[in-house]
N, C-alpha and C positions, 0 to 999 in steps of 0.2 A: 504493500500500500504506500502511496506517495507520502512524503514527509514535507510539511510546510513550516517555514520559519515565520514567526509573527512578532509584531510589536504591538503591545496593548497597554491599556490603562488599568491600574489596580487601585481600588478604593477611590476611583474618580479623579486621581491626581498623580499617582506614581507610575512612571513609564517602565515597563518590563519587557524583556525579550524571551522567547521560548520556541519550542517546536511541538508540532502536533501531527498525528497521522490522520489522514482523511482521503476520501475519494476525489474531491475537488475543493475549490476555494470556498464554495457555499457551505459545504459540510464542515470545513475547517473553521469558518467563521462561527457556525452554530456551536461547535465543540468548544471554542474559546469562550463563548458566552456562557456555556454550561459550567465553565471553571470559575465564573464570577468576574471575568475580565471583559473589557470593551476593546475589540480589535481596532487598531489604527491602520496597520498594513500587514498583508499576508503574501508571502512569496514562496512559490514552489521550490523546494531545495534542489530539485534536479536541474533547474536553470540558474540557481543562485549559488550553489555550493562552490563551484569552480572559481568564480570570481571572488568569492569571500575568502577562500583559502589563499589565493594569490594576494588579495588585498591586505591580509593580516600582516604581511611583511612589507608591503609597498604602500599601504594607505597613508597618504601624505596629509598633514594638517592643512586646512584651508583658512584663509583670512575671514574674519567676521564680516557679514554682509548687513549693511543698514537697509532701511526701508527703501531709500532711493536706489541703492544697488540692486535690490531684488526687482524693483520696477523696471530698471534698465535691462536686466538679464531676461526677465519674463517677456518684456515687450519685444526684444530681438528674437527670442525663441518662438514666440507666437507668430510673428510675421513670417519667419522662415518656414516653420512647420505648416502654416496655412498655405504657403506657396508650393507645398509638396516636397520640400527639401528634407531628407532624412535627418534624424536626431544627431547622428555622428557628424554629418557635414555642417549642420547648424552650429554645433558646439565648436567645430573647427573654425567657422567664420568668426565666432566670438573670441576664440583663442588668438586669432591673428589680427582682428580689427577692432576689438573693444577699446574704448578710450581709457578705461581704468585698468591698471595692472592687476588689481585683485580679481576682476571679472575674467581676465585672460587666464589667470592661474586656476580659478575655479573651473572654467570651461575645459582647460587642458586635463585636469585631473579626472573630471567626470567622463570625458571622452575616452581616456585610457581605460577606465574601469568598464565602460559600456562595450568597448572593443573586446575586452577580455571575457565578455559573455553576460554582463549584467543588463538589467533594464534601467530606464531612466529613473523611475520612481524608486526602484530598489537601491540605486546608487546614491541618490540624494538622501535616502533614508539613513545612510551612514553618517550624515552630517546634520543632525537635528538642531544644533546650535546655530548653524548658518542659515538653514531654510525654515525651521520651525515645523511643529507637528501638523499644523493646519495645511501648510503648503505641501508637505509630504503626503498627507492623507488624501488631499484632493487630486494630486497628480496620480496617486495609486488608483483612485477610483476612475480617473480619466483613462488610464491605460487598460484597466480591467474591462471597461465598457467600449474601448476603441474610440474614445472621444477626447484624446489628449489635446487636440487642437482647440476644441471648445472649452476644455478645462483651463488651458493656458489663458484663453480670452477672459474667462470668468475670474481667474486669479488676477489678471492685470487690472480688471475693473475693481476688484476688491482691494488690491494694494494701493491703487490710485485714490480710491475713496478714503482709505485709512490715512494716507498722506494728507489729503485735503482736510480731513477732520482734525488731525494733529496740528496742521498749519493754522486752522481757524482758532483752536484753543490756545496755542502758543501766542498767536497774534493778539488775542484778547488779553492774555495775562502779561504781555510784555510791558504795557504801559504802567500798571500798578507796581510791577517789579522795579521798573526804572525810577518811579517816584519814590519807592521805598529806599532804594540805594541812594538817591539824591538826598532824601531826608536824613539818612544816617551820616552822609558826608557833611551836610550843613551843621548837624549837631556836633560832630567831631571838630570841625573848624572853629565853631563858636567856643566850645569848651577848651580847646587846646591853645588857641591863639588870641581870642577876643577877651574872654573873661579874665585871664591872668593879667592883661594890660590894665584893667580897671581896679586891680586889687589895692595898689597903693592909694589911689584916689578915694576908694571907699574907706580904707583904714584912717586916712587923714580927716574924714568927716566926723569920726568919733561917735558914730551912731550904730545902733544894732541893725544889722542887715535883715531884710525880710527873709523868711524861711526859704522861699524858692531861690532867692539870690545866693544865700549862704550854701545851700545844697549844691547848686550848679557850680559855684566858685570852688568849693572843696573838690568836687568831681573833676573839674578842669585841672586844678593844681596837682591832684593825684595822678591823673593820666599823663600830664606833662612830665612829671618826675619819674613815672613808671610806664613809659610809652610801650615797652615790650609787652605789657599786659593787653594792649589793644589787639595785635595779631593773634596772641594766644587765646584771647576771648572769642575772636571770630572762629578760630580753629576748633575750640571747644564747643561752640554753638553748632558748627557743622557736624562734628563728631556725634554730638548728642542727637541732632536731628536724624542723622544716618542710623544711629542705634535704635531710635524710636521706630523708624520705618522698617527696620529689619526684624525687630522683635514682633512676632505675630500678634500677641494680645494688644500691644500698644498701637500697632499699625491698624488693626481692626477697629480700635476705638477711634483713631483719627479718621479713618474712612467713614465710620458711622456718623461722626460729627459733621464731616464734609457734606454728606447727603442731606443734613438738616438745615444747612445754610440756605436762606431764600435765594432764588435765582441761580446762585452758584451750584447748589446741590442738584437742581433740575438739569443744569448744563452737564454736570458730571454723569447723572443718570442717563440722559439721552445720548451722551457721547459714547458710553459703554454699550448701550443698546443698539446704537448705530452699527458698530462692528459686529455685535452679537447676531442681529437679524441678517446682516449682509452675508456673514459666513453660513448661517442657516440656509439662506436662499441658494448660495453657490453650491453648498454640499448637497442639498436636496435635489437641485437640478442635475448634479453629477451622478445621481442614482444611489447615494449613500443612505443606508437605513436611518430612520428618524432619530433613533437613540444615539447613533454615532454622530449624527448631525449636531445633536445637543452637546455631546462631549467636545467636539471641535469648536462649537460656538462659545462654550463656556471658557475655553482656553484664552479667548480674547478679553474676558472681563478682568479689569485691573483692580476693581474695588472688592476687597475681601468680604464685606458684608453682603454685597450683591451676589458674589460667586457662591458663597455658602448657601444662600437661599435658593439660588437657581439649581444647585446640584441636587436638591431634593426632588426636582422635577424629573430628573433622569430615572430615578427609582420608580416613580409613579408611571412614567411612560413605558418603561420596560415591563410593568405589570399589566399593560393594556389600556391605560388611561389615555384619553385624547390629549394632544399637545396643549390645546388651549386651556383645558381643565387643569392640567398639571402646572402650567405657568400661572394660572389664576391663583392657585393655592400658595404660591410663593409670596404674594402680597406686594410685590414691587414692580410688576409689569404694568405699564400704562394701559388704561381701559381700552383706548382706541386700537392699540396693537392687539390686545386680546380679542376684540371684536373682529378685526380683520382676519386673524388666524382661524378663529372659529368659523367664520364665513367660508374661508378657503377649504377647511376640512369638510364642511357640509356640502359644498359644491364640487369637491374633487379637484379644486384648482389652488392647492396650497402654495405651489411654487409662484404662481402669479400674485397671490395675495401677499406673500412674503416680499415680493418686489414692490407692491403698493405700500407695505409697511416701511420699506426702506425709503421710499419717496416721502412718506409722511414724517418720518424721523428727521430726514435731512431738512425739510422745511421747518419743522419745529425747532431743530437745533440752530438753524440760521436766525430764527426769530429770537430765541433765547440769547444768542451771542450778541445780536444787535441791541437788545434791551440791556444786557449786562454792560456793553460798551458805553451806552448812553448814561448808565448809572455810575460807572467808574469815574468818569471825568469830574463831575462835581464833588464826588466823595474825596478824590485825590486832592482837589483844590482846597477842600476844607481841611484835610490832614496837613498839607503844607502850610496853609494859613494859620492853623492852630499851633504848629511848631514854631513858626516865625513869631507869632504873637506871644507865646510863652517866653521865648528867648529875649524878645525885646522888652517885655515887662520886667523880667529878671534884671536886666541891665538898667532900666530907667526908673524903676520904683524907688531905689535909694536916692536918686537925683531929685525926683519929685518930692520925696520926704524931706530932703535937705532944704529945698526951696520953700516948702511950706513952713518949716520951723523958723526960717529967717523972717 
Protein backbone atom coordinates (compact mmCIF):
# COMPACT_ATOMS: atom_id res chain seq x y z
CA UNK A 1 0.00 0.00 0.00
CA UNK A 2 1.32 3.49 -0.85
CA UNK A 3 2.80 5.59 1.93
CA UNK A 4 2.05 9.31 2.11
CA UNK A 5 4.13 11.97 3.86
CA UNK A 6 1.98 14.63 5.49
CA UNK A 7 2.19 17.97 7.27
CA UNK A 8 -0.69 18.62 9.68
CA UNK A 9 -1.86 20.78 12.57
CA UNK A 10 -2.07 19.29 16.05
CA UNK A 11 -4.31 20.95 18.67
CA UNK A 12 -5.15 23.62 16.09
CA UNK A 13 -1.69 25.24 16.34
CA UNK A 14 1.31 22.87 16.36
CA UNK A 15 2.71 21.83 12.95
CA UNK A 16 3.74 18.16 12.78
CA UNK A 17 5.07 15.85 10.05
CA UNK A 18 4.39 12.15 9.66
CA UNK A 19 3.60 9.21 7.38
CA UNK A 20 0.42 7.24 6.74
CA UNK A 21 -0.54 4.26 4.56
CA UNK A 22 -3.53 4.72 2.27
CA UNK A 23 -4.80 3.82 -1.19
CA UNK A 24 -4.95 7.44 -2.36
CA UNK A 25 -4.73 11.05 -1.13
CA UNK A 26 -8.41 11.18 -0.16
CA UNK A 27 -8.08 8.12 2.07
CA UNK A 28 -4.84 9.50 3.52
CA UNK A 29 -6.58 12.78 4.38
CA UNK A 30 -9.41 10.90 6.10
CA UNK A 31 -6.90 8.78 8.06
CA UNK A 32 -5.02 11.87 9.26
CA UNK A 33 -8.29 13.39 10.47
CA UNK A 34 -9.07 10.20 12.39
CA UNK A 35 -5.77 10.72 14.21
CA UNK A 36 -7.10 14.04 15.44
CA UNK A 37 -4.92 16.15 13.13
CA UNK A 38 -5.86 18.60 10.39
CA UNK A 39 -3.87 17.96 7.18
CA UNK A 40 -2.11 20.87 5.49
CA UNK A 41 -0.21 18.98 2.76
CA UNK A 42 -0.08 15.31 1.70
CA UNK A 43 2.56 13.93 -0.70
CA UNK A 44 2.88 10.41 -2.13
CA UNK A 45 6.20 9.08 -0.84
CA UNK A 46 6.82 7.27 -4.11
CA UNK A 47 7.20 10.62 -5.89
CA UNK A 48 8.72 12.47 -2.95
CA UNK A 49 11.19 10.11 -1.27
CA UNK A 50 13.98 10.42 -3.84
CA UNK A 51 14.12 14.18 -3.79
CA UNK A 52 13.83 14.27 0.01
CA UNK A 53 16.76 11.87 0.43
CA UNK A 54 18.87 13.99 -1.87
CA UNK A 55 17.67 17.18 -0.28
CA UNK A 56 18.76 16.10 3.21
CA UNK A 57 22.36 16.60 2.21
CA UNK A 58 21.87 19.46 -0.23
CA UNK A 59 18.91 21.41 1.19
CA UNK A 60 20.20 24.97 1.17
CA UNK A 61 18.90 27.68 3.48
CA UNK A 62 16.85 30.33 1.72
CA UNK A 63 16.63 34.04 2.57
CA UNK A 64 13.50 35.28 4.31
CA UNK A 65 10.81 36.57 1.95
CA UNK A 66 8.80 39.64 2.85
CA UNK A 67 5.28 40.26 1.64
CA UNK A 68 6.45 42.30 -1.36
CA UNK A 69 8.98 39.59 -2.26
CA UNK A 70 6.24 36.96 -2.31
CA UNK A 71 4.04 39.24 -4.41
CA UNK A 72 6.81 39.70 -6.97
CA UNK A 73 7.62 35.97 -7.04
CA UNK A 74 3.97 34.91 -7.32
CA UNK A 75 3.18 37.54 -9.96
CA UNK A 76 6.00 36.36 -12.22
CA UNK A 77 5.13 32.68 -11.70
CA UNK A 78 1.44 33.34 -12.41
CA UNK A 79 2.16 35.18 -15.66
CA UNK A 80 4.57 32.53 -16.93
CA UNK A 81 2.42 29.53 -15.92
CA UNK A 82 -0.65 31.18 -17.47
CA UNK A 83 1.34 31.55 -20.71
CA UNK A 84 1.87 27.78 -20.72
CA UNK A 85 5.53 27.83 -19.65
CA UNK A 86 6.51 24.83 -17.47
CA UNK A 87 7.33 25.35 -13.79
CA UNK A 88 11.04 24.60 -14.22
CA UNK A 89 11.43 27.08 -17.08
CA UNK A 90 9.45 29.68 -15.14
CA UNK A 91 11.80 29.29 -12.17
CA UNK A 92 14.79 29.49 -14.51
CA UNK A 93 13.46 32.82 -15.82
CA UNK A 94 13.22 34.19 -12.27
CA UNK A 95 16.66 32.77 -11.47
CA UNK A 96 18.23 34.63 -14.39
CA UNK A 97 16.20 37.84 -14.58
CA UNK A 98 14.66 38.69 -11.19
CA UNK A 99 15.67 42.14 -9.92
CA UNK A 100 16.28 40.94 -6.34
CA UNK A 101 19.13 38.59 -5.50
CA UNK A 102 17.05 36.77 -2.87
CA UNK A 103 14.39 35.85 -5.45
CA UNK A 104 17.07 34.55 -7.81
CA UNK A 105 18.47 32.37 -5.03
CA UNK A 106 15.02 31.05 -4.10
CA UNK A 107 14.16 30.22 -7.72
CA UNK A 108 17.50 28.46 -8.23
CA UNK A 109 17.08 26.20 -5.20
CA UNK A 110 13.44 25.38 -5.98
CA UNK A 111 14.33 24.54 -9.58
CA UNK A 112 17.13 22.19 -8.48
CA UNK A 113 14.83 20.25 -6.16
CA UNK A 114 11.99 20.01 -8.71
CA UNK A 115 14.43 18.71 -11.35
CA UNK A 116 15.45 16.03 -8.81
CA UNK A 117 11.88 14.76 -8.83
CA UNK A 118 9.86 16.93 -6.48
CA UNK A 119 6.63 18.83 -7.03
CA UNK A 120 6.30 22.60 -6.75
CA UNK A 121 4.10 22.48 -3.64
CA UNK A 122 6.17 19.66 -2.09
CA UNK A 123 9.34 21.68 -2.60
CA UNK A 124 8.08 24.94 -1.11
CA UNK A 125 6.62 22.91 1.78
CA UNK A 126 10.22 22.43 2.94
CA UNK A 127 10.45 26.19 3.47
CA UNK A 128 7.48 27.15 5.68
CA UNK A 129 9.33 30.15 7.15
CA UNK A 130 9.78 31.66 3.70
CA UNK A 131 6.38 30.89 2.16
CA UNK A 132 4.03 30.28 5.10
CA UNK A 133 1.53 27.47 5.65
CA UNK A 134 -1.28 29.32 3.84
CA UNK A 135 0.79 29.72 0.67
CA UNK A 136 1.95 26.09 0.80
CA UNK A 137 -1.52 24.70 1.52
CA UNK A 138 -3.15 26.60 -1.35
CA UNK A 139 -0.43 25.61 -3.84
CA UNK A 140 -0.85 21.97 -2.77
CA UNK A 141 -4.59 22.19 -3.37
CA UNK A 142 -3.98 23.82 -6.75
CA UNK A 143 -1.63 21.04 -7.86
CA UNK A 144 -3.94 18.29 -6.57
CA UNK A 145 -6.85 19.72 -8.59
CA UNK A 146 -4.74 20.62 -11.64
CA UNK A 147 -5.51 24.32 -11.19
CA UNK A 148 -2.14 25.69 -10.10
CA UNK A 149 -2.49 28.57 -12.55
CA UNK A 150 -5.78 29.69 -10.98
CA UNK A 151 -4.38 29.15 -7.48
CA UNK A 152 -1.39 31.40 -8.20
CA UNK A 153 -3.80 34.04 -9.48
CA UNK A 154 -5.87 33.77 -6.28
CA UNK A 155 -2.71 33.89 -4.18
CA UNK A 156 -1.56 37.01 -5.98
CA UNK A 157 -4.89 38.71 -5.26
CA UNK A 158 -4.68 37.61 -1.62
CA UNK A 159 -1.11 38.86 -1.13
CA UNK A 160 -1.87 42.16 -2.88
CA UNK A 161 -4.90 42.63 -0.68
CA UNK A 162 -2.90 41.94 2.47
CA UNK A 163 -0.26 44.44 1.36
CA UNK A 164 -2.94 47.08 0.72
CA UNK A 165 -4.53 46.55 4.15
CA UNK A 166 -1.15 46.68 5.87
CA UNK A 167 -0.31 49.89 3.99
CA UNK A 168 -3.61 51.49 4.99
CA UNK A 169 -3.19 50.66 8.68
CA UNK A 170 0.46 51.72 8.77
CA UNK A 171 -0.41 54.94 6.95
CA UNK A 172 -3.11 55.70 9.49
CA UNK A 173 -0.81 55.07 12.45
CA UNK A 174 2.20 56.97 11.07
CA UNK A 175 0.80 60.40 11.97
CA UNK A 176 0.13 59.70 15.67
CA UNK A 177 3.49 57.91 15.99
CA UNK A 178 5.24 60.93 14.45
CA UNK A 179 3.42 63.28 16.81
CA UNK A 180 4.31 61.06 19.78
CA UNK A 181 8.01 61.09 18.85
CA UNK A 182 7.89 64.86 18.30
CA UNK A 183 6.26 65.33 21.71
CA UNK A 184 8.97 63.30 23.43
CA UNK A 185 11.68 65.34 21.68
CA UNK A 186 10.04 68.63 22.72
CA UNK A 187 9.85 67.50 26.34
CA UNK A 188 13.49 66.36 26.36
CA UNK A 189 14.75 69.61 24.81
CA UNK A 190 12.80 71.70 27.30
CA UNK A 191 13.93 69.67 30.31
CA UNK A 192 17.58 69.36 29.28
CA UNK A 193 18.30 72.80 27.83
CA UNK A 194 15.57 75.30 28.74
CA UNK A 195 14.62 74.66 32.38
CA UNK A 196 18.24 74.53 33.69
CA UNK A 197 18.86 78.00 32.17
CA UNK A 198 16.13 79.49 34.38
CA UNK A 199 17.40 77.88 37.60
CA UNK A 200 19.58 80.79 38.73
CA UNK A 201 16.85 83.30 37.90
CA UNK A 202 14.27 81.41 39.97
CA UNK A 203 16.73 80.98 42.85
CA UNK A 204 17.41 84.74 42.96
CA UNK A 205 13.69 85.46 43.28
CA UNK A 206 13.73 83.91 46.74
CA UNK A 207 10.25 82.51 46.27
CA UNK A 208 8.94 78.98 46.57
CA UNK A 209 8.45 77.53 43.12
CA UNK A 210 5.08 76.09 42.04
CA UNK A 211 4.95 72.31 42.30
CA UNK A 212 4.89 71.71 38.54
CA UNK A 213 7.89 74.01 38.01
CA UNK A 214 9.86 72.41 40.83
CA UNK A 215 9.19 68.88 39.56
CA UNK A 216 10.15 69.67 35.96
CA UNK A 217 13.22 71.63 37.09
CA UNK A 218 14.51 68.75 39.20
CA UNK A 219 13.78 66.28 36.40
CA UNK A 220 15.69 68.43 33.91
CA UNK A 221 18.71 68.84 36.23
CA UNK A 222 18.77 65.10 36.99
CA UNK A 223 18.65 64.10 33.31
CA UNK A 224 21.33 66.64 32.41
CA UNK A 225 23.64 65.32 35.12
CA UNK A 226 22.78 61.66 34.32
CA UNK A 227 22.18 61.84 30.56
CA UNK A 228 23.13 58.16 30.13
CA UNK A 229 19.83 57.30 31.83
CA UNK A 230 17.90 58.61 28.81
CA UNK A 231 19.03 55.97 26.24
CA UNK A 232 18.95 53.32 28.98
CA UNK A 233 15.36 54.30 29.75
CA UNK A 234 14.33 54.03 26.11
CA UNK A 235 16.04 50.64 25.80
CA UNK A 236 14.37 49.44 28.99
CA UNK A 237 10.98 50.61 27.74
CA UNK A 238 11.54 48.78 24.42
CA UNK A 239 12.63 45.61 26.22
CA UNK A 240 9.62 45.76 28.54
CA UNK A 241 7.23 46.26 25.62
CA UNK A 242 8.81 43.34 23.76
CA UNK A 243 8.57 41.11 26.83
CA UNK A 244 4.91 42.03 27.33
CA UNK A 245 4.05 41.19 23.71
CA UNK A 246 5.97 37.90 23.82
CA UNK A 247 4.45 36.60 27.05
CA UNK A 248 1.14 35.01 26.08
CA UNK A 249 -1.01 36.15 29.06
CA UNK A 250 0.09 39.79 28.86
CA UNK A 251 -0.17 39.82 25.04
CA UNK A 252 -3.68 38.42 25.25
CA UNK A 253 -4.63 41.12 27.78
CA UNK A 254 -3.24 43.88 25.51
CA UNK A 255 -5.06 42.42 22.49
CA UNK A 256 -8.31 42.29 24.47
CA UNK A 257 -7.95 45.93 25.56
CA UNK A 258 -7.16 46.95 21.99
CA UNK A 259 -10.45 45.51 20.74
CA UNK A 260 -12.37 47.60 23.29
CA UNK A 261 -10.94 50.97 22.18
CA UNK A 262 -13.61 52.86 20.19
CA UNK A 263 -12.98 53.04 16.43
CA UNK A 264 -9.42 51.68 16.83
CA UNK A 265 -10.78 48.34 18.08
CA UNK A 266 -13.21 48.16 15.16
CA UNK A 267 -10.35 48.81 12.74
CA UNK A 268 -8.28 46.00 14.29
CA UNK A 269 -11.30 43.66 14.17
CA UNK A 270 -12.12 44.29 10.51
CA UNK A 271 -8.42 44.31 9.57
CA UNK A 272 -8.03 40.74 10.84
CA UNK A 273 -11.38 39.63 9.38
CA UNK A 274 -10.39 41.05 6.00
CA UNK A 275 -7.49 38.56 5.79
CA UNK A 276 -9.57 35.80 7.42
CA UNK A 277 -12.42 35.96 4.88
CA UNK A 278 -10.05 36.48 1.94
CA UNK A 279 -8.15 33.28 2.78
CA UNK A 280 -11.44 31.44 3.36
CA UNK A 281 -12.60 32.45 -0.12
CA UNK A 282 -9.34 31.53 -1.87
CA UNK A 283 -9.08 28.18 -0.05
CA UNK A 284 -12.75 27.31 -0.67
CA UNK A 285 -12.48 28.16 -4.38
CA UNK A 286 -9.36 25.96 -4.56
CA UNK A 287 -11.45 22.99 -3.41
CA UNK A 288 -10.05 22.67 0.11
CA UNK A 289 -12.52 21.18 2.66
CA UNK A 290 -14.23 23.77 4.84
CA UNK A 291 -12.52 22.64 8.08
CA UNK A 292 -9.10 23.05 6.48
CA UNK A 293 -10.22 26.40 5.06
CA UNK A 294 -10.93 27.51 8.62
CA UNK A 295 -7.53 26.31 9.81
CA UNK A 296 -5.72 28.25 7.08
CA UNK A 297 -7.85 31.36 7.63
CA UNK A 298 -7.23 31.36 11.39
CA UNK A 299 -3.48 31.39 10.73
CA UNK A 300 -3.91 34.98 9.47
CA UNK A 301 -5.50 36.22 12.73
CA UNK A 302 -2.97 38.32 14.67
CA UNK A 303 -5.18 39.05 17.70
CA UNK A 304 -4.88 36.32 20.35
CA UNK A 305 -8.39 36.91 21.74
CA UNK A 306 -9.98 36.63 18.30
CA UNK A 307 -7.91 33.57 17.38
CA UNK A 308 -8.87 31.72 20.55
CA UNK A 309 -12.58 32.35 19.99
CA UNK A 310 -12.46 31.45 16.30
CA UNK A 311 -10.61 28.18 16.99
CA UNK A 312 -13.71 26.90 18.76
CA UNK A 313 -15.59 27.10 15.44
CA UNK A 314 -13.27 24.46 13.94
CA UNK A 315 -14.46 21.85 16.42
CA UNK A 316 -18.12 22.69 15.81
CA UNK A 317 -17.78 22.60 12.01
CA UNK A 318 -15.90 19.29 12.18
CA UNK A 319 -18.89 17.91 14.12
CA UNK A 320 -21.21 18.82 11.25
CA UNK A 321 -22.38 22.28 12.28
CA UNK A 322 -22.93 24.89 9.59
CA UNK A 323 -20.12 27.41 9.18
CA UNK A 324 -22.40 30.39 9.87
CA UNK A 325 -23.75 28.79 13.06
CA UNK A 326 -20.26 27.93 14.31
CA UNK A 327 -18.98 31.44 13.63
CA UNK A 328 -22.03 32.99 15.29
CA UNK A 329 -21.25 31.04 18.47
CA UNK A 330 -17.85 32.78 18.74
CA UNK A 331 -19.58 36.09 19.42
CA UNK A 332 -17.03 38.21 17.57
CA UNK A 333 -18.00 37.89 13.90
CA UNK A 334 -19.93 40.95 12.59
CA UNK A 335 -23.62 40.22 11.92
CA UNK A 336 -23.52 41.24 8.25
CA UNK A 337 -20.73 38.73 7.58
CA UNK A 338 -22.70 36.00 9.35
CA UNK A 339 -25.79 36.84 7.29
CA UNK A 340 -23.84 36.67 4.00
CA UNK A 341 -22.23 33.34 4.91
CA UNK A 342 -25.58 31.87 5.99
CA UNK A 343 -27.13 33.05 2.71
CA UNK A 344 -24.30 31.44 0.74
CA UNK A 345 -24.74 28.14 2.56
CA UNK A 346 -28.48 28.09 1.96
CA UNK A 347 -28.17 28.97 -1.73
CA UNK A 348 -25.15 26.75 -2.42
CA UNK A 349 -23.08 29.79 -3.43
CA UNK A 350 -20.76 30.07 -0.43
CA UNK A 351 -17.74 30.99 -2.57
CA UNK A 352 -19.59 33.92 -4.18
CA UNK A 353 -20.90 35.15 -0.83
CA UNK A 354 -17.41 34.99 0.70
CA UNK A 355 -16.38 37.27 -2.16
CA UNK A 356 -19.23 39.63 -1.25
CA UNK A 357 -18.06 39.50 2.38
CA UNK A 358 -14.60 40.56 1.23
CA UNK A 359 -16.02 43.55 -0.64
CA UNK A 360 -18.15 44.53 2.36
CA UNK A 361 -15.19 44.32 4.76
CA UNK A 362 -12.98 46.35 2.42
CA UNK A 363 -15.58 49.12 2.22
CA UNK A 364 -16.16 49.03 5.97
CA UNK A 365 -12.43 49.13 6.66
CA UNK A 366 -11.97 52.11 4.34
CA UNK A 367 -14.76 53.98 6.15
CA UNK A 368 -13.25 53.17 9.56
CA UNK A 369 -9.77 54.29 8.51
CA UNK A 370 -11.20 57.51 7.06
CA UNK A 371 -13.07 58.21 10.31
CA UNK A 372 -10.01 57.40 12.41
CA UNK A 373 -7.82 59.68 10.29
CA UNK A 374 -10.23 62.58 10.78
CA UNK A 375 -10.32 61.93 14.53
CA UNK A 376 -6.56 61.64 14.96
CA UNK A 377 -5.67 65.12 13.67
CA UNK A 378 -7.59 67.18 16.28
CA UNK A 379 -6.62 64.73 19.04
CA UNK A 380 -2.94 65.07 18.19
CA UNK A 381 -3.24 68.87 18.05
CA UNK A 382 -4.78 68.80 21.52
CA UNK A 383 -1.97 66.59 22.81
CA UNK A 384 0.74 68.87 21.40
CA UNK A 385 -1.10 71.94 22.66
CA UNK A 386 -1.47 70.46 26.17
CA UNK A 387 2.24 69.60 26.35
CA UNK A 388 3.31 73.07 25.20
CA UNK A 389 0.82 74.69 27.58
CA UNK A 390 2.09 72.72 30.59
CA UNK A 391 5.74 73.49 29.80
CA UNK A 392 5.00 77.19 29.22
CA UNK A 393 3.02 77.48 32.46
CA UNK A 394 5.81 75.78 34.38
CA UNK A 395 8.26 78.38 33.11
CA UNK A 396 6.12 81.51 33.44
CA UNK A 397 4.14 80.85 36.62
CA UNK A 398 7.11 81.87 38.87
CA UNK A 399 7.55 85.04 36.80
CA UNK A 400 3.86 85.92 37.09
CA UNK A 401 4.00 85.30 40.86
CA UNK A 402 7.04 87.55 41.15
CA UNK A 403 5.35 90.38 39.26
CA UNK A 404 2.21 90.06 41.35
CA UNK A 405 4.18 90.22 44.61
CA UNK A 406 5.85 93.43 43.51
